[in-house]
C-alpha angles and dihedrals in degrees: 000000000000091000092054092048092051090049088055091047090053091050090053091046090053090051093051094049094086113156092352141079124245125188118205114194149170095038131123112254123216102184100186096239095103093255120134116274115271114229122207090025130167138203131199117206118189121182090345096308128108108243099172137012126170142072116002087223089070095044119126104195111218116234113265095016120146117227134217124194113222097175111165093019132111127224124200137164117281116268119241117212107205096184120039138133115221130211099343093103136061114186102320096330116106116196137135089238087070090065099101135138089252095051093043092052091045091053092050093047091049090053090049092049089058094048099260103141098176133029132187108212107209115215109306100091133119124220089262088081091065090065091056093045092050092050091050094050093046092057138354119311118240093194139024114327117248129227115171144190087194099202122011130211137249135155124267106296091357131142130315093028088077092061116095110265095014103089108116094013101101126041111263105210125191102175140030089246091057090047091053092048093051093045089052089054090052091047089055088056091050095233117193097224141001119239126205123183108216097167121131096170095233093316097312095108134051110262124214109255116253094239090059092049089051091049090052092048094047092048091048092052090051099046113020 
């Protein structure tokens, strides 16, 4: 837990280092390569970018840099969540009404607190998320970075529309023409990825037909 929190703290420190240089020192470095942890490590962050990380013994402190002592702390690379669902849930309740600015920001800040520096939100988003993504890409993020599929795809009446709170969340396509139209809408929003639910829960749910999945994939390749 402490390691994840420190990773988040480092991400925030990097964000706040705009137009200045910060030196973090005296921490234990876990670099993610499988190498043994490095004790008494240091990191130099200039204009929000890591310029040096390694043993403090090899540190050359830039002139005018501010320093922060992280003795007893651990630093590791940020975690990337490649399959998340932002803002649609509060506690254990899943419902589109939960998708608010407040809940979205809370989700992102919770991810950042645990050291998750990027998240791919897979198909349950509202257009509100595009505003957050645009603001992040226009400047420097102060919380977890967003990548989004916006709305995912399933067949008419298919999973996950049968789950409480999920009706109307994904596109329900019933023809290749409808799939192409919806993919074109996503392309206009510049989504980062296209999501298709193909689950049938061991035959208990209606599965999207293969020809519709293929139409979605082909349209995505052509337009996104």
